[in-house]
C-alpha positions in Angstrom: 24.1 -64.1 8.4 22.7 -66.2 11.3 25.4 -68.9 10.9 28.2 -66.2 10.7 26.7 -64.7 13.9 26.8 -67.9 15.8 30.3 -68.8 14.6 31.8 -65.4 15.6 30.2 -65.1 19.1 30.2 -68.8 20.1 31.7 -69.0 23.6 35.0 -70.8 23.8 33.7 -72.7 26.9 31.9 -75.1 24.5 35.1 -76.8 23.5 35.3 -80.0 25.2 37.4 -79.0 28.1 34.8 -79.2 30.9 37.0 -81.0 33.4 39.7 -78.2 33.4 37.0 -75.8 34.6 36.3 -77.5 37.8 39.2 -76.0 39.8 37.1 -75.1 42.9 36.9 -77.5 46.0 34.6 -77.6 48.9 36.3 -75.2 51.0 37.0 -72.2 48.4 33.3 -72.7 47.5 32.1 -72.5 51.3 34.5 -69.5 51.5 32.6 -67.9 48.7 29.3 -68.2 50.5 30.8 -66.8 53.7 32.4 -63.9 52.0 29.2 -63.0 50.0 27.0 -63.1 53.4 29.6 -61.0 55.4 29.4 -57.4 54.4 28.2 -54.2 56.3 25.0 -55.5 57.5 26.1 -57.5 60.5 28.0 -54.6 61.7 25.3 -51.9 61.4 22.0 -53.5 61.9 21.8 -54.1 65.6 21.4 -50.3 66.4 18.0 -50.1 64.4 16.7 -53.5 65.8 17.2 -51.9 69.5 15.4 -48.7 68.2 12.5 -50.8 66.8 12.2 -52.7 70.1 12.6 -49.4 72.2 11.1 -49.7 75.7 9.6 -53.2 74.9 12.7 -55.0 76.2 12.3 -56.3 79.8 16.1 -56.4 80.7 16.9 -59.6 78.6 18.5 -59.3 75.1 17.2 -62.6 74.3 14.7 -61.4 71.2 17.5 -59.4 69.7 19.7 -62.6 69.8 16.7 -64.7 68.3 16.4 -62.3 65.5 19.7 -63.6 64.2 19.0 -67.3 64.9 15.7 -67.0 63.2 17.4 -65.3 59.9 20.0 -68.1 60.1 17.5 -70.6 60.1 15.7 -69.3 57.2 18.9 -68.8 55.1 19.8 -72.4 56.0 16.3 -73.5 54.5 17.1 -71.6 51.4 20.7 -73.2 51.2 19.2 -76.8 51.5 16.7 -76.0 48.6 19.4 -74.6 46.4 21.7 -77.6 47.1 19.0 -79.7 45.5 18.4 -77.6 42.6 22.0 -77.0 41.8 23.0 -80.7 41.7 20.0 -81.6 39.8 20.4 -78.9 37.3 24.2 -78.5 37.4 24.8 -75.4 35.2 26.3 -72.1 36.7 24.1 -69.0 36.9 21.9 -69.8 39.9 18.3 -68.6 39.4 18.9 -67.9 35.8 19.5 -71.5 35.2 16.8 -72.8 37.8 13.9 -70.7 36.4 14.8 -71.2 32.8 14.4 -74.9 33.3 11.6 -75.1 35.9 9.1 -72.4 34.5 10.0 -71.0 31.2 13.3 -69.5 29.6 11.8 -66.0 29.5 11.4 -66.0 33.3 15.0 -67.4 33.6 16.2 -64.5 31.2 14.6 -61.9 33.2 15.9 -62.9 36.2 19.5 -63.2 34.6 19.2 -59.9 33.0 18.3 -58.2 36.3 21.5 -59.7 38.2 23.8 -59.0 35.3 22.9 -55.4 35.2 22.3 -54.2 38.6 21.4 -57.2 40.8 25.3 -57.8 41.7 26.7 -54.6 40.6 24.8 -52.2 42.8 25.6 -54.1 45.9 29.1 -54.4 44.8 29.4 -50.7 44.4 28.0 -50.1 47.8 30.2 -52.3 49.4 33.3 -50.7 47.6 32.1 -47.1 48.7 31.7 -48.6 52.2 35.2 -49.8 52.1 36.4 -46.4 51.1 34.6 -44.8 54.2 35.9 -47.5 56.7 39.3 -47.2 55.1 39.5 -43.6 55.9 38.2 -44.0 59.3 40.9 -46.7 59.9 43.8 -44.7 58.4 43.1 -41.0 58.5 46.4 -40.3 56.6 45.0 -41.5 53.4 42.8 -38.5 53.1 46.0 -36.4 53.0 47.3 -38.6 50.2 44.3 -38.6 48.1 42.7 -35.3 49.2 40.0 -35.1 46.6 37.1 -38.0 46.5 39.1 -40.2 48.8 36.2 -42.6 49.3 35.3 -42.9 45.7 39.0 -43.3 44.8 39.6 -46.1 47.2 36.5 -47.9 46.1 37.4 -47.7 42.4 41.1 -49.0 43.2 39.5 -51.9 45.1 37.2 -52.8 42.1 40.2 -52.6 39.7 42.5 -54.7 41.8 39.7 -57.4 42.7 38.9 -57.5 38.8 42.6 -58.3 37.9 42.6 -61.0 40.7 39.7 -62.5 39.0 41.0 -62.4 35.5 44.0 -64.5 36.4 42.7 -68.1 36.7 40.0 -70.0 38.4 42.6 -71.5 40.8 44.0 -67.9 41.9 40.3 -66.8 42.2 39.6 -69.6 44.6 42.8 -69.1 46.6 42.2 -65.3 46.6 38.7 -65.8 47.9 39.8 -68.5 50.5 42.5 -66.1 51.8 40.5 -62.8 52.0 37.6 -64.9 53.6 40.0 -66.8 56.1 41.6 -63.5 57.1 38.0 -61.9 57.7 36.9 -64.7 59.8 39.9 -65.0 61.9 39.9 -61.2 62.7 36.1 -61.4 63.6 36.6 -64.3 66.0 39.5 -62.6 67.7 37.2 -59.4 68.1 34.7 -61.8 69.8 37.1 -63.6 72.0 38.8 -60.4 73.3 35.4 -58.7 73.7 34.1 -61.6 75.9 37.4 -62.4 77.6 38.5 -58.6 78.7 35.6 -56.1 78.4 33.2 -55.7 81.5 29.8 -57.1 81.2 26.9 -54.9 80.9 23.8 -55.5 83.1 21.9 -57.5 80.6 20.9 -61.3 80.5 20.8 -63.7 77.4 18.1 -65.8 79.1 14.4 -65.3 78.0 11.9 -63.9 80.3 8.3 -64.7 80.3 7.3 -61.3 78.8 9.7 -61.8 75.9 7.8 -64.4 74.0 5.1 -62.2 72.9 7.9 -60.0 71.2 8.3 -62.6 68.5 4.9 -61.8 66.9 5.1 -58.1 67.4 5.6 -55.6 64.8 9.1 -54.6 66.0 10.2 -58.2 65.6 9.0 -58.3 61.9 10.2 -55.0 61.2 13.7 -55.8 62.5 14.0 -59.2 60.5 14.3 -57.1 57.4 17.9 -55.9 58.5 18.7 -59.4 59.5 17.7 -61.0 56.2 19.7 -58.2 54.2 22.6 -59.3 56.3 22.1 -63.1 55.4 21.7 -62.5 51.8 24.5 -64.3 49.8 23.9 -68.0 51.3 23.0 -69.1 47.9 26.4 -68.0 46.3 28.0 -71.3 45.6 25.0 -72.4 43.4 26.1 -69.8 40.9 29.5 -71.6 40.3 28.4 -75.2 40.2 30.3 -76.0 36.9 33.4 -74.7 38.6 33.1 -77.0 41.6 34.9 -80.4 41.7 32.5 -83.3 42.5 29.6 -80.8 42.8 27.2 -83.7 44.0 29.3 -83.8 47.2 31.0 -80.5 47.4 28.1 -78.0 46.6 25.6 -79.0 49.3 28.4 -79.1 51.9 29.6 -75.5 50.8 26.0 -74.1 50.9 25.1 -75.7 54.2 28.4 -75.5 56.2 29.0 -71.8 54.8 25.5 -70.8 55.9 25.7 -72.4 59.2 29.0 -71.0 60.1 27.9 -67.5 59.3 24.9 -68.0 61.5 27.1 -69.0 64.4 29.6 -66.1 63.7 26.5 -63.4 63.4 24.9 -64.7 66.6 28.3 -64.4 68.5 29.1 -60.9 66.9 25.9 -59.3 68.0 26.1 -61.1 71.5 29.3 -59.4 72.1 28.1 -56.1 71.1 25.3 -56.6 73.5 27.5 -57.9 76.2 30.1 -55.2 76.2 28.2 -52.0 75.1 25.2 -50.2 77.0 22.0 -50.5 74.9 21.6 -46.7 75.0 24.8 -46.1 73.2 24.0 -48.5 70.5 20.3 -47.5 70.1 19.7 -46.1 66.5 23.4 -46.0 65.7 24.6 -47.0 62.3 28.3 -47.6 63.3 27.5 -50.1 65.9 30.9 -51.8 65.3 32.7 -48.5 65.9 30.8 -47.7 69.2 31.6 -51.5 70.5 35.2 -51.2 69.2 35.7 -48.2 71.4 34.1 -49.9 74.4 36.2 -53.0 73.9 39.5 -51.5 72.8 39.5 -48.0 74.1 40.3 -45.0 72.1 41.9 -46.8 69.2 39.0 -49.2 69.1 37.0 -47.4 66.5 39.8 -47.6 64.0 40.5 -51.3 64.8 36.7 -52.0 64.2 36.8 -50.1 60.9 40.1 -52.0 59.8 38.3 -55.3 60.4 35.3 -54.3 58.4 37.7 -53.0 55.5 39.1 -56.6 55.3 35.7 -58.2 55.3 34.5 -55.9 52.5 37.5 -56.9 50.3 36.2 -60.3 50.6 32.6 -59.5 50.1 33.3 -57.3 47.0 35.7 -60.3 45.5 32.7 -62.9 46.2 30.1 -60.9 44.8 32.2 -60.0 41.5 32.9 -63.9 41.2 29.2 -64.8 41.4 27.9 -62.0 39.3 30.1 -62.6 36.4 29.0 -66.2 36.2 25.4 -65.1 35.7 26.4 -62.8 32.8 28.5 -65.8 31.3 25.6 -68.2 31.6 23.5 -65.8 29.5 26.0 -65.4 26.8 26.7 -69.4 26.7 22.9 -69.8 26.1 22.0 -67.0 23.6 24.2 -66.7 20.4 23.1 -63.1 20.0 24.9 -62.4 23.3 27.5 -65.0 22.9 30.4 -62.6 23.3 29.4 -62.4 27.1 30.0 -66.1 27.4 33.7 -66.1 26.2 36.3 -67.5 28.4 40.1 -67.3 28.5 42.5 -70.3 28.3 42.4 -70.5 32.1 38.5 -70.8 32.0 37.9 -67.3 33.2 34.8 -65.5 31.8 36.9 -62.4 30.9 34.3 -60.5 28.9 31.8 -61.0 31.7 34.1 -59.7 34.2 35.1 -56.6 32.0 31.3 -55.9 31.6 30.7 -56.2 35.2 33.6 -53.9 35.9 32.2 -51.0 33.5 28.8 -51.4 35.1 30.1 -51.1 38.7 32.4 -48.1 37.8 29.4 -46.5 36.4 27.3 -47.2 39.5 30.0 -45.7 41.7 29.4 -42.3 40.2 25.6 -42.5 40.2 25.2 -43.5 44.0 23.4 -47.0 43.5 21.7 -47.1 46.9 18.6 -46.1 45.4 18.7 -48.8 42.6 19.3 -51.4 45.5 16.1 -50.5 47.1 14.4 -50.6 43.5 15.5 -54.4 42.7 15.6 -55.7 46.5 12.1 -57.1 46.2 12.6 -58.4 42.8 15.7 -60.4 43.9 13.9 -61.8 46.9 11.0 -62.9 44.5 13.4 -64.9 42.3 14.7 -66.6 45.4 11.1 -67.3 46.2 10.4 -68.8 42.9 13.6 -70.8 42.9 12.8 -72.4 46.2 9.2 -73.2 45.1 10.8 -74.7 42.0 12.1 -77.7 44.3 8.4 -78.7 44.8 7.5 -78.0 41.3 10.3 -80.1 39.9 9.5 -82.9 42.2 6.1 -83.3 40.8 7.0 -82.7 37.1 10.3 -84.8 36.9 10.1 -87.2 39.6 12.7 -89.5 37.9 15.3 -86.6 37.5 18.6 -87.7 39.1 19.0 -85.8 42.4 22.5 -86.5 44.0 21.2 -84.4 46.9 17.7 -84.2 48.2 16.5 -81.3 50.4 16.6 -82.2 54.1 13.1 -81.8 55.6 11.3 -81.8 52.5 8.5 -80.4 52.0 8.5 -78.4 55.2 11.9 -76.7 54.5 10.8 -75.1 51.1 7.3 -74.4 52.4 8.8 -72.6 55.5 11.0 -70.5 53.4 8.5 -69.6 50.7 5.9 -68.7 53.5 8.3 -66.4 55.4 9.6 -64.8 52.1 6.2 -64.1 50.8 5.4 -62.4 54.1 8.4 -60.3 53.7 7.6 -59.3 50.1 4.2 -58.3 51.1 5.2 -56.2 53.9 7.8 -54.7 51.7 5.6 -53.7 49.0 3.3 -51.9 51.5 6.2 -49.9 53.0 8.1 -49.3 49.5 5.2 -49.5 47.0 7.0 -47.1 44.6 10.4 -48.9 44.8 8.4 -52.3 44.4 6.9 -51.0 41.0 10.0 -49.6 39.6 11.7 -53.0 40.5 8.8 -54.9 38.7 9.4 -52.4 35.6 13.0 -53.7 35.4 11.8 -57.2 34.9 9.4 -56.1 32.3 12.0 -54.7 30.2 13.6 -58.1 29.9 10.6 -59.5 28.0 11.1 -57.8 24.5 15.0 -58.4 24.8 14.1 -62.1 25.3 11.9 -62.3 22.6 14.5 -60.8 20.2 17.7 -62.8 21.4 15.7 -66.2 21.6 15.0 -66.1 17.9 15.9 -69.4 16.1 17.4 -70.8 19.3 16.3 -74.5 20.2 13.9 -74.5 23.2 16.1 -77.2 24.8 19.1 -75.0 24.8 16.9 -72.0 26.3 16.0 -74.5 29.1 19.5 -75.3 29.8 18.8 -79.0 28.9 21.6 -79.0 26.1 24.7 -76.8 25.4 24.9 -74.7 22.3 26.3 -76.5 19.4 28.9 -75.0 17.0 27.9 -74.0 13.4 30.1 -74.6 10.4 
């Protein structure tokens, strides 16, 4: 029975056609990083940051801009560490692969299970629902065409169309991702240039005052950085598809670092144009800061223009997360014969079962309002990133002779800085959201009995990602 089970569910990807899978070059991989990072966060966070600082600002908006610079620096530290891990352990799956090899297969399985169920599906569902909302704002006539549940219908159609695009082929997926991301970036750059070039400046300065420096250690700064880190999430996206990248030893580090650095510059510029063109009082506590700034820059139609811009960005964001999330599910199916169906791929190397599975989960979450689920698992996903970055240090000590095509710049300072700041965020988050943290931890514990069942009779080298599954006769 065991041999029959392995034979039926053995992933097709194990046929020796690996070079055909490497269809993604540096720029589509970098586009994947950019699209995973640019979601709704950068267009909604500034109002809450201004509210946190309240009357502490002394006329300079330097502390607000520094939030985005610090957040970008931390994301870049993480990207540098993931570049070493992904090139030294070149299997797709991100933390699922890293933690299985560095710590224990059960740790990797738990993180993979979290990612394959709600870790990616819930944020995708949220972005799709946001797309529906902004689409209605940009084009009010749509509400007349689809009078019932307009936002949910638009979100569902976006998921359907994006899934179909990803099912076609890896080359098409890369081209689609690059086109969607490129369009988003060009529109954002045009928004920034038009804002700085035509809108009247507000009476603020971007230069620091002496009284501003103490704000960097204040509660307001630490609280606001949570919004920033949420906006920067996705900097590790290309590490999840390393097996699909051509010449990963060179292309993957470039994609991670260039994508993260580019988004950092873009985020700083976007928030600077918001502050430059719009009164702080108009932005204070507002969720739709892009809408408010758009009206200030473009006039009456500005809000609709800003909503349309966000819609385009959310298409790329949803597509990027679907690409990454399905590869975690595929990696699990490729490792565990009992779950081998999830690892099946088409002739064009597309993990079609993982994509369909992901589509079903997202469709269910669209009706269950997954925002609460994201709060539950947010701290868990951040914890996995912490373990992965610390794994750079662990792996250096444990396997010093392991080939490392890329070595983390600034080691060991880079991983230590990222780990220390992330640990601080986790402690702070557990204090403010203790109940959500406990529920998130419970989702991890659920993976332990499942792992014990599916790992039976599987070689430990295969579980750790050191070898690929072998076919049975």
